[in-house]
C-alpha positions as CSV (number, residue, x, y, z in Angstrom):
1,M,3.6,-18.9,2.3
2,I,0.2,-16.8,1.3
3,Y,-0.8,-15.6,-1.9
4,V,-2.9,-12.3,-2.4
5,E,-4.2,-11.1,-5.3
6,K,-5.1,-7.2,-5.2
7,D,-8.8,-5.9,-5.5
8,S,-10.2,-9.2,-4.5
9,S,-11.3,-11.1,-1.8
10,N,-8.7,-13.8,-0.8
11,T,-8.8,-16.7,1.4
12,I,-5.7,-17.5,3.7
13,V,-5.9,-21.2,5.3
14,L,-3.4,-21.3,7.9
15,T,-2.5,-23.6,11.4
16,L,-1.6,-21.2,13.7
17,N,-3.9,-23.1,16.4
18,E,-1.5,-25.9,17.1
19,K,0.8,-23.7,17.7
20,A,-1.1,-21.0,20.1
21,L,-0.8,-21.2,23.9
22,L,-4.0,-19.4,24.7
23,A,-7.1,-21.3,24.7
24,S,-9.1,-19.1,22.3
25,P,-7.0,-17.0,20.9
26,Y,-7.1,-13.7,18.6
27,Y,-5.1,-13.2,15.7
28,L,-3.0,-9.9,14.9
29,F,-1.1,-10.1,11.1
30,V,1.7,-7.9,11.1
31,F,2.6,-7.2,7.0
32,E,6.3,-5.7,6.3
33,N,7.3,-4.7,2.3
34,E,10.9,-6.1,1.9
35,Y,11.4,-4.0,-0.9
36,D,10.3,-0.3,0.8
37,T,11.5,-0.6,4.3
38,T,10.5,3.1,4.6
39,V,6.7,2.4,5.1
40,A,5.3,1.5,8.4
41,P,4.0,-2.3,9.3
42,I,0.7,-2.9,8.3
43,E,-0.9,-4.1,11.6
44,L,-4.2,-6.3,10.8
45,Y,-6.7,-8.1,12.7
46,L,-8.6,-11.0,10.8
47,E,-11.1,-13.3,12.1
48,N,-10.7,-16.4,12.3
49,T,-13.8,-18.2,10.7
50,S,-12.8,-22.0,10.9
51,T,-15.8,-24.6,12.2
52,A,-12.7,-27.2,12.6
53,T,-9.8,-24.9,14.5
54,D,-8.2,-28.4,15.6
55,R,-7.4,-28.9,11.8
56,Y,-6.9,-25.2,10.2
57,D,-7.4,-21.2,10.6
58,L,-9.7,-19.8,8.1
59,F,-9.2,-15.7,7.2
60,T,-10.4,-13.8,4.3
61,L,-8.5,-10.6,3.7
62,I,-10.3,-7.8,1.3
63,E,-7.4,-6.2,-0.9
64,G,-8.4,-3.5,-2.7
65,D,-8.8,0.6,-2.2
66,G,-12.5,0.7,-2.1
67,T,-15.2,0.2,0.6
68,G,-15.3,-3.2,2.8
69,A,-11.4,-3.7,2.0
70,D,-9.4,-4.7,4.8
71,V,-6.0,-2.9,3.7
72,E,-4.5,-1.8,0.6
73,L,-1.4,-3.4,-0.5
74,T,1.2,-2.8,-3.3
75,K,1.9,-5.4,-5.5
76,G,5.3,-7.3,-4.1
77,Q,7.0,-9.0,-1.7
78,Y,5.9,-9.1,2.3
79,T,6.9,-10.9,5.1
80,Y,4.6,-11.6,7.7
81,T,4.1,-12.2,11.3
82,I,1.3,-13.0,13.1
83,Y,0.7,-13.0,17.2
84,E,-1.8,-14.5,19.1
85,A,-3.7,-12.4,22.2
86,A,-6.4,-12.8,24.8
87,S,-8.2,-10.1,23.5
88,Q,-8.7,-8.9,20.4
89,P,-5.5,-6.6,19.6
90,A,-5.5,-3.1,18.3
91,T,-1.5,-3.1,17.8
92,V,1.6,-5.2,17.9
93,T,2.4,-3.2,21.4
94,D,-1.1,-4.2,22.5
95,T,-0.3,-8.1,22.1
96,T,0.6,-10.3,25.2
97,G,0.5,-13.2,23.5
98,D,3.2,-15.1,21.4
99,I,4.5,-14.9,17.3
100,V,2.8,-18.4,16.2
101,E,3.7,-17.9,12.6
102,F,5.9,-15.9,10.2
103,G,6.7,-16.2,6.5
104,R,6.3,-14.8,3.6
105,M,3.3,-12.9,1.4
106,V,3.2,-12.1,-2.5
107,V,0.5,-9.5,-3.3
108,S,-0.1,-10.0,-7.4
109,S,-2.8,-8.5,-9.5
110,E,-4.5,-10.3,-12.2
111,T,-2.5,-12.7,-14.3
112,V,-2.4,-11.6,-18.1
113,V,-2.6,-14.1,-20.5
114,F,0.0,-13.6,-24.1
115,N,-1.2,-14.9,-27.1
116,T,1.3,-17.3,-28.6
117,I,1.6,-18.7,-32.1
118,Y,0.8,-22.1,-30.5
119,D,-3.1,-20.6,-29.2
């Protein structure tokens, strides 16, 4: 499961390379909102910045509505699908590679701390 916090830079660690069939794949992430199916899926290329891809793959997702953000997501639950591609894909239809991972993602905002009688 991937956890994303709104309006922040999120580090995502996955093990995609072990399932990839290509030697140096690019990865295209597709996010689909589970509750609002009228919204088109979000397709996003994220660069793998891992220095040890034989062990893990490292991605940074900047969520927000400001300059430099990769994507603006609505709070809630999503499904994600990750495709491999031989070159940097623009859309799912451009990928000739296989699906290397799929799962669930939760997008949440800052945790609110409530004062209780025990504080």
